[in-house]
Every structure is written in C-alpha cells, then in structure tokens.
PALUM-323020 format. One record per atom (N, C-alpha, C): residue in three letters; x, y, z. Coordinates in steps of 0.001 Angstrom, whole numbers, padded with zeros to 6 digits, always signed. Atoms other than C-alpha are relative to their C-alpha. Example, Ala and Ser with C-alpha at 12.3 -4.5 7.8 and 13.67 -1.06 7.14 Angstrom:
REM PALUM-323020
Ala+000890-001190+000000Ala+012300-004500+007800Ala+000900+001200+000000Ser-000820-001190-000060Ser+013670-001060+007140Ser-000770+001090+000730
***
This chain:
REM PALUM-323020
Unk+000699-001228+000164Unk+000059-000011-000128Unk+000670+001001-000073Unk-000786-001091+000048Unk+001393+003235-001178Unk-000458+001002+001180Unk+000336-000990-001028Unk+001708+005733+001703Unk-000341+001530-000328Unk+000389-001528+000529Unk+000805+009447+001663Unk+001160+000882-000604Unk-001237-000551+000493Unk+004505+010568+001030Unk+000587-000952-000975Unk-000588+000496+001027Unk+005169+008080-001534Unk+000580+000922-001026Unk-000665-000728+000581Unk+007584+009376-004090Unk+000840-000743-000841Unk-001202+000606+001186Unk+010150+008903-007185Unk+001247+000514+000817Unk-001533-000333-000754Unk+013811+008510-005302Unk+000684-000264-000846Unk-001175+000501+000621Unk+016871+008243-007011Unk+001038-000151+001329Unk-000865+000646-001198Unk+019482+006303-004765Unk+001490+000053-000808Unk-001708-000121+000688Unk+023492+007201-006110Unk+000764-000536+001060Unk-000687+000538-000828Unk+025502+004912-004265Unk+000946-001112-000904Unk-001048+000688+001116Unk+028671+003000-005834Unk+000059-001406+000681Unk-000048+001549-000865Unk+028226-000099-003003Unk-001193-000502-000347Unk+000973+000661+000763Unk+025899-002142-005001Unk-001127-000596+001150Unk+000635+000469-001137Unk+024790-003996-001904Unk-000661+000873+000981Unk+000975-001084-000727Unk+024127-000786+000063Unk-001166+000405-000589Unk+001000-000602+000879Unk+022178+000576-002820Unk-001255-001025+000076Unk+001076+000833+000265Unk+020125-002507-002833Unk-000650+000000+001597Unk+000452-000246-001095Unk+019614-002224+000910Unk-001000+001143+000018Unk+000781-000918-000092Unk+018355+001175+000654Unk-001262-000069-000496Unk+000790+000136+001144Unk+016159+000694-002144Unk-001163-001129+000744Unk+000772+000895-000880Unk+014565-002321+000034Unk-000834+000734+001022Unk+000461-000552-001439Unk+013921-000057+002912Unk-001004+001361-000600Unk+001063-001045+000616Unk+012312+002894+000693Unk-001165-000542-000731Unk+001028+000770+000435Unk+010392+000603-001438Unk-001008-000460+000955Unk+000843+000501-001141Unk+008839-000792+001775Unk-000949+001167+000511Unk+000659-000925-000190Unk+007510+002885+002241Unk-001067+000292-001088Unk+000768-000279+001163Unk+005686+002706-001027Unk+000694+000973-000828Unk-000625-000921+001009Unk+008314+004767-002897Unk+000432-000833-001172Unk-000648+000588+001254Unk+009473+004150-006612Unk+001234+000499+000050Unk-001368-000412-000413Unk+013090+003808-006304Unk+000891-000432-001367Unk-000970+000210+001004Unk+016043+003914-008987Unk+001166-000039+000585Unk-001535-000191-000418Unk+019699+003221-008326Unk+000895+000114-001000Unk-000815-000281+001170Unk+022680+004346-010239Unk+001225-000181+001114Unk-001301+000249-000912Unk+026453+003767-009143Unk+001119+000749-000050Unk-000658-000536+000460Unk+028339+006243-010477Unk-000447+001805+000028Unk+000260-001142+000029Unk+028539+010327-010559Unk-000806+000673-001294Unk+000547-000215+001321Unk+027854+010631-014434Unk-001415-000297+000028Unk+001255+000513+000133Unk+024867+008285-014296Unk-000933+000718+000948Unk+001192-000826-001065Unk+023138+010244-011093Unk-000318+001189-000688Unk+000592-001389+000387Unk+023386+013631-012922Unk-001068-000480-001236Unk+000925+000480+000930Unk+021778+011857-016115Unk-001476-000311+000197Unk+001467+000829-000538Unk+019136+009984-014162Unk-000754+001232+000596Unk+000696-001011-000682Unk+018255+012959-012258Unk-000615+000946-000735Unk+000282-001054+001010Unk+017799+015202-015263Unk-001221-000504-000823Unk+001089+000699+000649Unk+015532+012545-017153Unk-000999-000456+000612Unk+001034+000937-001007Unk+013610+010703-014164Unk-000793+001439+000630Unk+000583-001402-000651Unk+013182+014395-012432Unk-000652-000771+001412Unk+000489+000316-001188Unk+012877+012653-008928Unk-000347+000775+000871Unk+000385-000924-000997Unk+011223+013837-005882Unk+000882+000288+001128Unk-000757-000051-000869Unk+014180+013129-003832Unk+000985-000755-000424Unk-001571+000888+000529Unk+018187+011930-004209Unk+000447-000252+001160Unk-001075+000487-001013Unk+020038+009922-001736Unk+001292+000027-000722Unk-001151-000231+000882Unk+023372+010863-002878Unk+001162-000544+001084Unk-001247+000221-000632Unk+026829+009309-001655Unk+000835+000611-000401Unk-001209-000965+000104Unk+029596+011568-001463Unk+001046-000638-000939Unk-001171+000759+000709Unk+032305+008848-002649Unk-000322-000688-001413Unk+000513+000546+001400Unk+031223+008077-006236Unk+001051+000175-001089Unk-001117-000215+001193Unk+033400+007434-009113Unk-000600+000580-001232Unk+000072-000938+001165Unk+033637+009501-012216Unk-000114+001226+000382Unk+000317-001736-000667Unk+032155+012668-010693Unk-000527-000398+001427Unk+000510+000561-001277Unk+031981+012560-006953Unk-001399+000624+000523Unk+001569-000425-000704Unk+028813+013251-004913Unk+000002+001550+000182Unk-000026-001544-000404Unk+029783+016864-003816Unk-000133+000899-001176Unk+000209-000459+001289Unk+030050+017846-007678Unk-001136-000230-000507Unk+001292+000460+000359Unk+026889+016155-008357Unk-000970+000742+000660Unk+001117-000902-000890Unk+024970+018032-005496Unk+000325+001368-000454Unk+000056-001431+000327Unk+026429+021345-006785Unk-000530+000249-001366Unk+000533+000050+001268Unk+025476+020514-010554Unk-001481+000012-000119Unk+001618-000008-000135Unk+021895+019562-009649Unk-000717+000983+000731Unk+000398-001075-000591Unk+021750+022497-007436Unk-000524+001087-000661Unk+000256-001204+000688Unk+021835+024861-009967Unk-001087-000166-000881Unk+000942+000563+001100Unk+019219+023016-012200Unk-001345+000165+000776Unk+001595+000144-000406Unk+016271+022318-009570Unk+000280-000087+001560Unk-000124-000175-001362Unk+015554+022530-005910Unk-000546-001482+000749Unk+000436+001292-000228Unk+015085+018618-005572Unk+000790-000310+001514Unk-000678+000503-001275Unk+015675+017501-001834Unk+001181-000928-000098Unk-000978+000994-000089Unk+019084+015760-001408Unk+000651+000056+001255Unk-000736+000462-001049Unk+020337+013603+001571Unk+001090-000703-000513Unk-001490+000224+000280Unk+023925+013144+001303Unk+000438-001182+001048Unk-000591+001194-001201Unk+025655+009939+002825Unk+001521-000052-000263Unk-001484-000182-000086Unk+029216+009964+003625Unk+000892-000806+001123Unk-000838+000799-000890Unk+032075+007936+005418Unk+000678+001398+000759Unk-000808-001178-000680Unk+033369+011544+006382Unk-000597+000565+001007Unk+000878-000091-001300Unk+032502+012531+009686Unk+000393+001295+000530Unk-000557-001349-000687Unk+034264+015943+010386Unk-001095+001206-000146Unk+001186-001200+000045Unk+032021+019074+010859Unk+000436+000835-001567Unk-000415-000930+001525Unk+034121+020785+007628Unk-000535-000481-001053Unk+000760+000958+001105Unk+032686+017823+005569Unk-001481+000218-000147Unk+001473-000241-000059Unk+029154+018422+006840Unk-000404+001158-000375Unk+000459-001248+000317Unk+029132+022054+006403Unk+000573+000109-001723Unk-000038+000222+001191Unk+030604+021558+002967Unk-001019-000403-000670Unk+000997+000672+000452Unk+027870+019322+001928Unk-001039+001023-000097Unk+001265-000803-000120Unk+025175+021672+003132Unk+000537+001353-000762Unk-000325-001128+000590Unk+026858+024763+001769Unk-000188-000192-001551Unk+000135+000393+001495Unk+026688+023100-001903Unk-001512-000297-000195Unk+001173+000032+000175Unk+023080+022650-001396Unk-000933-001191+000781Unk+000747+001188-000786Unk+022269+019297+000343Unk-000685+000379+001275Unk+001208-000494-000993Unk+019055+019449+002449Unk+000432-000851+001379Unk-000303+000619-001250Unk+020429+016785+005067Unk+001339-001178-000279Unk-001062+000948-000012Unk+023500+014537+005871Unk-000131-000763+001039Unk+000029+000966-000526Unk+024049+011361+007140Unk+001367-000739+000136Unk-001331+000660-000055Unk+027399+009747+008084Unk-000021-001643+000358Unk+000013+001156-000045Unk+028326+006048+007642Unk+000645-000440+001254Unk+001041+000820+000410Unk+027426+003616+009119Unk-001207+000672+000455Unk+001105-000481-000743Unk+023891+004387+009754Unk-001001-000732-000177Unk+000889+000539+000021Unk+020664+003093+010353Unk-000912-000047-001337Unk+001049+000135+001085Unk+018341+001942+007305Unk-001266+000887+000170Unk+001138-000661-000704Unk+015382+003013+009694Unk+000283+001607-000086Unk-000165-001658-000210Unk+016767+006500+010457Unk+000084+000528-001484Unk-000122-000668+001480Unk+017600+007064+006723Unk-001615+000157-000507Unk+001424-000121+000730Unk+013757+006309+005655Unk-000993+000921+001061Unk+000577-001050-000729Unk+012835+008651+008584Unk+000389+001273-000424Unk-000381-001141+000459Unk+014830+011251+007196Unk-000520+000376-001363Unk+000447-000215+001269Unk+013447+010714+003750Unk-001122+000681+000039Unk+001353-000507-000339Unk+010194+011060+005192Unk-000356+001623+000174Unk-000197-001525-000251Unk+011063+014353+006689Unk+000025+000942-001015Unk-000546-000906+000944Unk+012659+015808+003930Unk-001450+000283-001104Unk+001213-000219+000624Unk+009570+015089+001607Unk-001084+000531+000551Unk+001093-000845-000484Unk+006944+016434+003952Unk+000470+001240+000117Unk-000200-001418-000038Unk+008917+019717+004283Unk+000184+000497-001467Unk-000008-000219+001478Unk+009657+019651+000456Unk-001647+000354-000403Unk+001387-000191+000727Unk+005670+019374-000331Unk-000784+001170+000907Unk+000690-000814-000638Unk+004729+021655+002445Unk+000519+001594-000337Unk-000345-001475+000620Unk+006773+024564+001013Unk-000491+000346-001157Unk+000884-000549+001272Unk+005306+026934-001441Unk+000854+000037-001155Unk-000490+000195+001180Unk+008015+026493-003638Unk+000055+000806-000938Unk+000084-000883+001226Unk+008638+028034-007112Unk-001252-000399-000994Unk+001025+000650+001024Unk+005746+027797-009763Unk+000311-001165-000841Unk-000443+001010+000871Unk+006142+024656-011855Unk-000320+000123-001631Unk+000408-000207+001306Unk+004521+026299-014909Unk+000611+001469-000430Unk-000783-001407+000383Unk+006850+029339-016551Unk-000458+000310-001070Unk+000710-000610+001440Unk+004946+031556-018964Unk+000595+001096-000595Unk-000445-001029+000832Unk+006329+033679-021532Unk-000692+000335-001213Unk+001099-000182+000674Unk+003525+035099-023536Unk-000794-000946-000533Unk+000913+001151+000248Unk+001817+032081-025502Unk+000702-001131+000503Unk-000809+001257-000308Unk+004559+029767-024390Unk-000023-000262+001527Unk+000254+000779-001153Unk+003991+027516-021297Unk+001237-001134+000022Unk-000839+001138-000303Unk+006748+025264-019915Unk-000273-000420+001461Unk+000109+000898-001024Unk+005806+022721-017186Unk+000975-000722+000345Unk-000967+000850-000522Unk+008530+021632-015541Unk-000170-001306+000897Unk+000464+001090-001025Unk+006658+019150-013179Unk-000482-000942-000938Unk+000516+001032+000897Unk+004821+017456-016084Unk+001170-000106-001310Unk-001099+000223+000633Unk+007831+017707-018225Unk-000429+000355-001600Unk+000792-000464+000734Unk+005492+019651-020888Unk+000582+001350-000570Unk+000049-001248+000603Unk+005786+022386-023327Unk-001088+000457-000846Unk+001097-000331+000913Unk+002717+024289-024819Unk-000102+001263-000543Unk-000231-001204+000409Unk+002507+027073-027265Unk-001430+000221-000501Unk+001339-000381+000395Unk-000962+028836-027557Unk-000906-001274+000356Unk+000945+001152-000465Unk-002504+025590-025667Unk+000559-001281-000927Unk-000580+001105+000475Unk-000649+023304-027993Unk+001115-000644+000332Unk-000805+000579-000566Unk+001384+020607-026895Unk+001100-000256-000949Unk-000740+000008+000683Unk+004824+020932-028373Unk+001258-001131+000374Unk-000880+001243-000615Unk+007343+017498-028373Unk+001060+000401-000132Unk-001364-000337-000112Unk+010804+018268-027431Unk+000867-001275+000310Unk-000969+000889-000470Unk+013852+016342-026761Unk+000193+000213+001426Unk-000148-000456-001415Unk+015256+016097-023463Unk+001147+001251-000077Unk-000841-001184+000367Unk+018090+018446-024427Unk-000541+001395-000335Unk+000572-000912+000428Unk+015862+020726-026197Unk-000871+000815+001199Unk+000727-000406-001092Unk+013435+021034-023195Unk+000650+000742+001297Unk-000789-000745-001073Unk+016329+021846-020865Unk+000376+000971-000237Unk-000547-001258+000585Unk+017816+024573-023030Unk-001174+000931+000074Unk+000864-000991+000011Unk+014313+026038-023432Unk-000458+000355+001643Unk+000185-000399-001453Unk+013714+025924-019661Unk+001246+000766+000775Unk-001101-000972-000674Unk+017168+027348-018586Unk-000354+001714-000710Unk+000380-001259+000498Unk+016197+030282-021038Unk-001266+000679+000472Unk+001497-000394-000193Unk+012634+030556-019935Unk+000213+000477+001563Unk+000099-000408-001451Unk+013756+030977-016219Unk+000492+001234+000103Unk-000314-001066-000123Unk+015141+034191-017078Unk-000274+000971-001349Unk+000426-000589+001308Unk+013381+035989-020112Unk+000921+001208-000282Unk-000720-001472+000199Unk+015510+038683-021829Unk+001359-000207+000325Unk-001448+000439-000245Unk+018749+036994-020373Unk+000746-000640-001138Unk-000790+000510+000956Unk+021568+036242-022710Unk+000912-000964+000530Unk-001138+000939-000648Unk+023342+033030-021810Unk+000943-000391-001171Unk-001056+000318+000895Unk+026354+032002-023554Unk+000084-001459-000372Unk+000105+001473+000427Unk+026866+028735-025270Unk+000807-000834+000949Unk-000860+001079-000938Unk+029387+027595-022398Unk-000784-000139+001110Unk+000897+000248-001449Unk+026998+028355-019891Unk-001066-001088-000154Unk+001071+001389+000446Unk+024320+026241-022013Unk+000738-001364+000460Unk-000578+001498-000002Unk+026672+023326-022194Unk+000399-000407+001529Unk-000139+000363-001589Unk+027539+023582-018325Unk-001108-000426+000644Unk+001371+000068-000387Unk+023905+023968-017609Unk-000724-001368-000066Unk+000647+000820+000528Unk+022659+021347-019575Unk+000560-001330-000398Unk-000603+001212+000434Unk+025226+018877-020777Unk+000943-000289+001146Unk-000686+000217-001068Unk+027130+019099-017465Unk+001710-000762-000382Unk-001327+000862+000248Unk+030159+016299-017692Unk-000179-000678-001253Unk+000104+000555+001129Unk+029122+015060-020854Unk+001313+000233-000925Unk-001038-000600+000752Unk+032438+014953-022979Unk-000034+000393-001694Unk-000093-000270+001356Unk+032945+016382-026569Unk-001104+000427-000354Unk+001117-000649+000623Unk+030391+018697-026568Unk+000055+001408-000535Unk-000414-001262+000686Unk+030912+021635-029054Unk-001138+001207-000134Unk+000954-001156+000195Unk+029312+025059-029193Unk-001082-000167-001061Unk+000970+000539+001566Unk+027791+023819-032789Unk-000797-000854+000536Unk+000908+000681-000775Unk+025961+021226-030554Unk-000998+000718+000325Unk+000923-000789-000359Unk+024193+024016-028892Unk-000716+000745-001008Unk+000817-000478+001157Unk+023344+025833-032115Unk-000626-001081-000779Unk+000871+001118+000708Unk+022035+022640-033632Unk-001245-000267+000890Unk+001134+000089-000824Unk+019643+022172-030651Unk-000889+001176-000080Unk+000931-001173+000498Unk+018525+025777-031125Unk-000732+000049-000919Unk+000593+000169+001471Unk+018018+025490-034776Unk-001464-000854-000037Unk+000828+001084-000174Unk+015659+022342-033889Unk-001108+000769+000959Unk+000932-000608-000718Unk+013773+024289-031061Unk-000884+001209-000622Unk+000782-000907+000777Unk+012962+027203-033404Unk-000551-000584-001272Unk+000992+000693+001013Unk+011608+024970-036151Unk-001149-000667+000671Unk+001281+000597-000977Unk+009313+023432-033176Unk-000815+001282+000114Unk+000643-001161-000827Unk+008429+026804-031878Unk-000506+001348-000944Unk+000234-001315+001107Unk+008564+029586-034868Unk-000567-000794-001254Unk+000846+000478+001084Unk+006056+027971-037222Unk-000234+001082-001166Unk+000297-001153+000812Unk+006003+029803-040653Unk+000793+001214+000036Unk-000754-001210+000199Unk+007761+032600-042114Unk-000422+001323+000484Unk+000136-001394-000764Unk+005988+035376-040407Unk-000148-000433+001444Unk-000235+000242-001643Unk+006320+033868-036784Unk+000905+000724+000698Unk-001037-001119-000625Unk+007929+036055-034311Unk+001278-001241+000453Unk-000864+000878-000542Unk+011074+034658-033152Unk+000117+000180+001379Unk-000005+000007-001940Unk+011243+033304-029405Unk+001283-000156+000394Unk-001330+000281-000467Unk+014627+032037-029289Unk+001065+001169-000659Unk-000819-001252+000954Unk+016802+035290-030310Unk+001625-000467+000103Unk-001442+000015+000013Unk+020645+035277-031234Unk+000405+001516+000548Unk-000526-001173-000474Unk+022593+037802-029316Unk+001449-000015-000478Unk-001264+000072+000384Unk+025598+038463-031090Unk+001024+000490+000949Unk-001027-000364-000716Unk+028772+038257-029327Unk-000226-000486+001554Unk+000417+000676-001207Unk+027043+036616-026419Unk-000619-001323-000051Unk+000519+001400+000117Unk+024728+033509-027291Unk-001426+000151-000139Unk+001363+000239+000334Unk+020975+032999-027002Unk-001005+000515+001183Unk+000885-000434-000777Unk+018059+034201-025002Unk-001302-000085-000416Unk+001379-000141+000171Unk+014339+033956-024571Unk-000590+001165-000325Unk+000755-001470-000053Unk+012334+036904-026034Unk-000818+000366+001186Unk+000896-000335-001431Unk+010926+038709-023321Unk-001305+000467-000827Unk+001289-000368+000504Unk+007289+039086-024070Unk-000394+001445-000009Unk+000051-001191-000091Unk+007505+042613-023002Unk+000369+001121-001323Unk-000588-000782+001078Unk+008046+045558-025320Unk+001959+000077+000309Unk-001609+000107-000125Unk+012267+045635-025947Unk+000444+000907-001094Unk-000779-000734+001038Unk+012865+048551-028107Unk+001392+000270-000223Unk-001701-000040+000071Unk+016654+048605-027487Unk+000587-001354-000386Unk-000770+001432+000131Unk+017134+044891-028308Unk+000931+000010-001194Unk-000740+000444+000994Unk+019937+044032-030093Unk+000352-001336-000722Unk-000163+001192+000320Unk+019073+040853-030806Unk-000494-000381-001583Unk-000029-000018+001308Unk+019252+039518-034431Unk-001284-000977-000326Unk+000981+000830+000151Unk+015842+038050-035705Unk+000011-000809-001532Unk-000268+000755+001020Unk+017436+036734-038790Unk+000499-001503+000030Unk-000508+001519-000131Unk+018870+033293-039701Unk+000823-000478+001227Unk-000856+000494-000954Unk+020691+030994-037382Unk+001546+000770-000221Unk-001275-000208+000738Unk+024158+032104-037187Unk+000988-000818-000215Unk-000807+000986+000589Unk+025701+028799-037917Unk-001127-001156-000643Unk+001048+000793+000733Unk+023259+027358-040418Unk+000730-001347-000520Unk-000711+001159+000829Unk+025918+024693-041287Unk-000007-001037+001136Unk-000085+000715-001064Unk+025657+023056-037925Unk-000464-001449-000132Unk+000320+001374+000280Unk+025619+019234-037950Unk-001400-000418+000938Unk+001267+000497-000635Unk+022874+016958-036564Unk+000480+000090+001546Unk-000209-000033-001527Unk+022424+017640-032691Unk+000243-001205+000640Unk-000293+001422-000817Unk+024178+015005-030284Unk-000883-000144+001121
***
C-alpha cells in the first residue's frame, strides 16, 4: 500500500549491496526507487527521471557526490540527502553549503534513513516552492510534467531541447553564452561543441517558430549567445531576428 508521502527517489551509491538495502527499505514505504552507481549516471538520471528526492553518496566514481550536488542544485530544488563516511564538521558544512538538505554519516541505520527521507519529503511538499509552470507570452513550460505548450498546443521536444528552453525561460531576456548552456544542460558529457548548442537551438526554432511570419522566440545575441525573447516591449533589443548564426551545424548530439 502506497503511503501518503510515496515518491520517486533516486539512490546514487557506488556500493551495490548498500544501494539494494536502501532500495528495499524505501520501497517498503511505497516509494518508486531507481539506483545508479556513479556520478555521471546520477546527473543523467536526475535530469531525465526528475525524482522527488535524491539519496546521494559522496564517494562516487567518475564525478564525486559533492560535484553532483553542486551541479543539480543549479538546475532544481530537489531535496538531496548526502551519505558519507567522512564525519568531520568541515565535510558536513561543505555538503550543506553546496545545497544538500540533510547529511548522514556511515554507518547509519536504514530505519533512520527512511525517517529522514520522510521528513525531507514532508518539508518539500509543505513548502510553497517556485511555480512549476513558466509562462512567456503564449509559451508555457511545465517543469513538473515535462511539457511545453504553445498557444495551448503541446510541443514535443527532446530532453536536451526541453532543458535548453527551460534554462532560457527561467530568465526571459537574459542572454546565456553557449559555454553556460553547455555547463547547465550537458554537465560532464564529453566532446560537446558549441555547434551542438546551435543545432539544438535550430531544432527548437523549427518547432516553436512555425511559418515565415512567426515571431522569433529564441533570439541570437551577437557576441553573447541566446536568450528567450522577453514578451514585454524591448525597443533597445540588439537581438538578430534573422537566420541562425551557424546554419551549417551538424545533427544535434
């Protein structure tokens, strides 16, 4: 029987036996649990599955848990419970400063861990939080349901297209450099070129700006990067409404 606080939980723990134990206890509470065993997978799974809470081991291979916490905290307010064998006050404060919501040192009781998870979920759901629907003119981006609507019509986007659009829509009118987009959207993925960003933006424009007379929504700011057009008047705009800056960009990766 699912409890009132059942949730989607991501467990990132390199010790597979420990990860299985955590999963068993959390699933007994009625939660849907996914497990990964390295930092890169934790970042990717958090972005694609959008969990309600993350249990994150600090000592992860490839990308350590503190870096995972730092990266994910720039993208969402998902509650993060850190697990670590480091018991010093400095380590605890560092984890909390990077955005973790709670901290447990090993060894720990699985029953205490589930109690902490319940408390974090209650706190998260009681908080007012930020609106899950971002609106810019006729464009609506529902970050909770992972949907984009334009004038009421649902627009199908890939995961990377959605992530880029959500980033730009978070601050309409602000120009993001390609490097900033790569850092926020692609994280630790290797061999991501600026042309990859251009290709994704071109795909976004094809889906959002239909027809030759359609207004430009994703604008190019010369010498800077891209921004989502501010729906308000912007008479001093230096954005280019013309073609993409790199029309020869290859297929999006």
